[in-house]
Phi, psi and omega in degrees: 000124183296145180292143178289145180293150180293155182296156176289156183204141173239123177279119188249007179211089180229129177261134176262179180297349178276001159270072198315126178069014176242353180215150177243037183229120172292147179306317180296323179293323177296316180297314181299316181292322178298322178293317179298325180280351180077026179293145177286331182199162176220130176254124172268115188231058180299152185290117178047046186201147170240020190293334185255000190287330181291322177296320176294320179300319178293318181295328180297325179301329180273321189257343171080010177281144175289118183264131174249135182259134178196190180200150177253154181219150175237134174222099188054239181273359180276125182235114184238144170243120181256132182239150184255106175282337183212180184297321180295318178296320178300314181297323180294320179292317179299322179294321178295316178299315180300314182299315182292320182289321184291340178282343190239174178283178182302133178081005181231169171215156181227106182260140178244154183301321182294343177297337183271356186283329184210165178083007180235036188295333184255354188281141172266138191235129169251120177261129177250095185299150176284153180294154180288156179306132177084356180260155176288138181272136176284351181244158183303136177258130184261131179302152185296335183277012180306131179286166175118158182292123179215126175230047180296149176290328177091353180218198181233036182298330182292346181265001182299145180051049186299333181296335177258358176055046175280120182250110178289180186279344183296143185235163188233117182264132183238130175271128181288351180251004185245132179295126175281145173284125171279071194291141177300139179231165180283160180298318178300329179298313179296322178297317179295316179299319181300315179295319183295315182289322179298322179295324183280322189246350174054231183279013174258017182244135174235156175251123184243151179216153181242131174261110182241020174061048174242156185304145174088002187291321182298315178297321180296319178297322178294323177295319179294322178302313181293321179299315181294322180295319182298327187249006177069035181252120177294150183253149176210163178269141171211142195272352187048051190287132174234356185223144171281320178227153183301328185297345180272009180302318177301328178291321176298322177297323177299314180297319178300314180298318179296320180294324182279341181075031180209162178296159179305321184296342182253008184275341174054231185289354177289338177286147174303133185292339180207180178263026186278356182274046177239173181282099187275159178295151182294329178293328176291314181298325180298332179275345184262328186241152171299145183303324180295325179296322178288319180296327181294330177298324181289321179296319177293318180299325179296334179282345184262091183259359185290140174229148177301339177296343181280349183298128182251093183274128178237137182272150182299151182237003188292349180280357183264116180286145176289144004259025185285154170271166179304317183290327177295316180293322178295316177302316181299311178297321180297316179297316178301315179295322179297321179293326176290326182283317190246355186096180185298325180262103181282128180307147181298323179298322179291318178302318180295318177301311183297318181298316180294317181294315181297324179297317179292320179300317179293318182296328180270355175069034184244019183295326179294331177296317178297323178296322178296313181298317178300318180298318179296318179295318179297318177300313181301315180297322181296336179261005181072026180266121178293138178208159178198132174284154180212189178074204186293341177299335179291354172281351189260126174291328177297314178298322178296314182290330177284352181082010180284318178245168183236014176254126182275104182297337181289343180258001181228161179270069180258147183256120177297329181295339173296334182264310186219127185220131179291324178298320181288326177052049177236155181295151178293154179239104181248113177261124176240124178270135174238161176307133187292336179274350183234007179299328181301327177300322179290317179299315181293330176297319177298314179300317183291323184288318186253349180084155180295336180287336189242001182219139176196160176282148171289158179270165167233131179273115177274117184254160179292135169245174185307315183295309183293325178296312180294325177300311183288319178295320177300317177297316183293329181272359172089019175291151179298133184305318182297319182290318179291329176294318178295319181298311182291329178294334181277350179281135171259158185297336183270355181298123178273159181307332182297333183262357180301319178304324179294322178297323179298313180300318180300335182253021171078022179247145179272111182292347179267354177290150184299318184292319181289326174299318178296320177302312182293319182296311182291326177299315181297323180286332182283334183302130179097346176288144177294138180258316175191170175268140172232183181262143176298154182298344179172008182283110180263133177252127183234140184228154177287334179243169178308132181298328185290354171279346178256318186202143179298150179240141179222170179283141173272171179293326179282143180296148176065022176232141174234152181229151169277170185267011178244149180263183186296327177292321177297318180296319178295321180299320185263359176077024175275140182273145170228145177259119183272100175262093188265159180253129182231116183298326184294330175296321176297316181299315182298314180297315181295321179297316179296321177297320178296317178298314185289332180285340185258322182197154178282153182256123177301127185286358172295341178264359191246145173256115185268167181215126182294338179259050185290120171242107188294342185269002184223158176284109186244170173052055186300150172300157182298145181258010180283145175302159186301323184283359179245006184276153174239146182280139177267148180294147179294149181273156176284141178298139176228181183291154181300150176216166184285154179281129172228169178299318182293340184270353180291129186292150177277144171051052180286122186296320180297324179297316180291325176302315179300315180295323179298334176279358185073022182269085191220024176299123180091348184281136185301129173071345181237026183261354181289167178303313183293319180293318181292332176284330180285327186305311179291342178274319180280328178052069181295132180234001178205172184299318183295331174298324177293323176303314180292319178302316179299322187272333191282331179271065179223158182302323183301299179299327181293311181290334179276005178057052183247344186292305183295318175301323179293314180296321179297318179289332177294324178286332182224071186294336182291342183272002183286130177236149183240140183295335180199158176300327181295316181287336176299321179297333182275319192253355185298324183293340177241028173058038174085000182248120179288122183245330187250156177303317182302324179294323177297317178296318181293324178297318178298325181285313187284315189265338184239359176080018178290150168282167180298320178293320178295323178295325177290324176297323175299316179300317180294322177295322176302320186291339185240359191294330180291331180272319188237359185072196172110003178273345186301316178298327179288328180300311180299317182294319180295310183297319181292317181294322180287324177295319177299333182260014171089009179274144184291156179299320182297317180293317180298317180296321180296317178297319179296321178294323177295322177298316177298321178298320177302315179048224182272008187253002182302147184246126180288140180298322180299319180293316179298320180294320178298315179292323182297330175301315179288329175299314182294315181298313181293326176295317180297317179296319179294323183290312188263338180223064186298324180293313179296320181296312180296320180297317179295321176300316180296323182280356181250004179293149004272135177188167172073189188268334189249145175282162180308324181300316181289326176296317180292317178298323179293315183289332175292324177293341175270011174086007179273132180279134178245123184259146185287167173296132184212125182298341180281339186227335190283147167255185176300309178279160169291148185226166173261142182213138177059186176217147175211173183287127177228161186289145168277127185277002182293137177230153180273138178232148181271331179208178184293342180245005183249123178201171180297136185251002185279103182281350182256346187289148174299149184262005182298145183239168176303162187300327182287355176253007184286144172237168185267130177228141173289165173270160177257123173261120180293143181261171180297338179300339181285344182276125181299127175080003181278140185266146182294323181295328178290318177299320180295323179294320178297312182297320180295314180296321181293330182295337180278322176188153180295157175278138178269326182202179183293324179300316179295317176303314184297315183290311186287328180265356177063048183271142173267176185291330179295317179294319179298319181296318177299318178296318180295315180298327181276357182077014183281350178261007185302321182291339180256331188235350183099202185294175189302318180301313178295320181296319180293321177296318178294323179294322179293325184266000184294140180254129178263162177300130182101345175296153184301323184257016180299135179087350181270132178277125179240123183257088176271152173290128182304139178269130181272116181243136183287154177288133179299145176280170186299321183295312181294326176297316180296316180299316180293321177302311183289327179294324185264323187245341186079013181194171176221131178275339186278320186203150176269145179307323182289333176295324179291332182262001190301315182298320180291328179292328178086169183290338182289340177269111186278155175275163181300318185284356176268344186294319181299339179273357182270152183287145175300132179092355181286142174270131184205178180233146175211157184219156179184171174280130180289119178255330182214146170229127181227141172222086179301145181296340181256013186264017175055037175087003179282138176252135178250130178248145169246122179248136179246129170243193185289352183244346183163201185251139175247122178268125184241137177250128178240114181285157186305316182298319179290327179301317180295329179285321184244037185302313182298316181295315185291317186270344185233344184290147178259323178235119185236145167246127185245130174252129182184196185253129183277132167255116181234091185237124179053037177080002179257123186251132171228139176257111181275113189292140173238335176208144184227128177250134174267124184249023182303325182295340180290332175222065189298330184277355185292125178261083179240144183227141179262165173257112189254136177234049179206000000 
């Protein structure tokens, strides 16, 4: 006789990993396992959270389990699981979570008794009573000394006289990251609670229990049965699930230890008593629970029909004036913008573009979204905040006419479908960059306009990576903190688990020991688990109705910011729109540089290209985007009176600017300042704006992996040899000399050569972006090859195109994005070329940002002949400033043709005296002193504005300085003008008398103390300790004699023959290991003359790992590559010279 099938079951209480540190189960893993077990339904009920439900919702589409949405809450000994049977109940739970989270700090929640009185009319409730006094608890019991915020009342006074529901004023604060004690309570307490809950929730209340195979459970179930019968509350089984599979129990123990703040061995009863909190088989459950309890789970699950697909998200409409509709208002604004961009007569081609785009925008119902972005840009301009849209939005003529983007799609071969596609049916993604120091003004404007109820930032899920995973597992297993810190510091991001044992050996640990094996195993399993929620870099979600009806809202770590509990992927899954208000440091630099220029001197307008439609807050009057061979020269302008520098006034296609870039002289320049970009500049030799567009895009993994870089450079050198397979493809590829470089070109090839529709081509692009992770290009391969064959293209050509598409993979760069960035590349290049002092000063005042540290920025501007003056209490402000004028080099260079220019990126740029121009000096500000406060600097500047300081005592008294501030000033050499060298300054700081001192105002005639002048070494050490740089000398200059003549300087390398073996040394400024560089590490070493680029191959890296990843001063012996003026030293041996200047406090910027 065949065995009867196990009874049906719905798991109604499961916590995912998004109940941070309380579960070791990813939402997707829970759904998959529930399907394998044949469960009728699964409820994801994370504690006071909906952070994991969208991931579970996505997994359900694949595995077919009925998903129930809910959340659990703790209030003293009260433990409730709330489930959403319908849309209204879901909104009620989200509102409750929001209320509790908003009362507390980040990662916590504070629930009050009165929160249960109203607003939960549709919610289904499972009550899990606490065990009776003196009985063993089926759930983990937490020791009373558990750390974390807890303000429990400690009793049940609030439940007195429950029949009358009298609620006293005492409240109960609950930490969302701290395990609540399922504390034993007396029998009357449960009786009172049962009556109280039954009165509030009626037939929407169930009594739930978990069988976890601990002593006393059978008796406890009988007590619950009787309790439910007395109060008319149905009983059901629920697993209190924390694991998808039993084997993950050790990982749950790690999370418990981390939550408790102590090693696993010391957690005692806080650890789960068994591994039973996993999704068990139905045949096992049938042996543990009464059949009626299992059947009740099915009856409750049947009542829960809600799905996240039911969420009805509506975008705000208040920006639309009556009686217009959103699309009418958008059309109106677009037409007004088009007339400003093109004049009163808008070209027919532009009108056609706008008409097509607006029709699609209306069809997709996203017109209000465009109005919001336009509103934010208008607000920013009204405040003088520089902003510019980028990304795929630059494909849109509507965005261009609204002033959101600055790339004209009508002049470029950009595809609107790359931005918005009906076939894709996804919300538009508009990224707008704002000045990084003023972006907060824009975010607060959104909060003020729409209210905290309707606007919040999207979340970002911070997941475990190898270092953080090993750090936390090591702590949980009881390793010494110092040892685990050293171990994790030795891990590089690219280290695979196979090499972890070697890292252990290097740090004195035995990889074969049982504990270290456990460490490695658990670390590997922990990687990818969510660690905590953070805030998105700028994605704002705005709703027409309160956001908490869609998703819970909680406080962010930053003051005055709130975030939703979903990240950008969750929003995309559910079709919710976000406005990306991003922060870009270069916009801050550009504004500050122009302000500095305008504050010091007027700019002759013979150098400027004016625009009647000048908008100072946006990048306007872009340089031409036509390829160099299609450009026409504009007639020179007549000299006019001087005027102030604005973005619109920056001249187009300035030859001196391109000359500078051709030399690889790009420190600080947006997007082309990296080692790879600076090496590419002399090879690509940009001579027009479109060359910059290509420059920005070509040094990317996509073109590199698609083997497109070298063919493009070769064709650039010999453009006459370029051949095209067909006239149709020539229209697509001519602007990049027959080599596809941009995503849009791949889409256009599919359309022109294989007959794809625009929407199908965009689907191809999306498949390209994900094929390495999920596969999926094979169907497109057949379609591409077949379509190209039908149109007469050879099989070899079709296969080559397909290989290039695969090479692009997920790294392809959109042309619209490159063009948007290239605008800022050109503006920053022009400022560096013509106003190097102002540009460097603005860079220093905008830190931290960019690729280079202040030391490299200062060394670079000094090589351009600009004088840099030290911090001085007599002259300095908080910010760095421009002061005086002196002779500085003119950066103009002579070129023989549009592609021929000087290629020496290391040579000094100084020119003969007759080519000199006047540049101000840069005075360093107090911001350069480590640990110095801005308010102290302001007091100094204010006191100095009344009259100069005569000595350190007067400075101390008038500016109200304490000894700590004086010591920082003395250490930085900022008191030199008042007290002399550092030794005297420190002595003066020690003896300075402040207002209120006992002897203040009394003249004391001490015999002067004779202090020796500091030597060069100690001055250098003090400079770096206080400022991170030295104006007087470079560390390598101090070591030059010891290095010997065999160690060449950076500016000597270009004169050496390609292939010569030589040695060079420098201070490590950067370490990079691009993910597509096949394990190669690139080092940048700086000496007193420039930058040395070093290539370290993988095999050598393993030999010199400590030196490469940890050394501060390195000497490299190797083979020089000197090609087209670009020098790289391929390392063969590496010496660490840290001991030569052991006290030097220098730090590199590492990307590895």
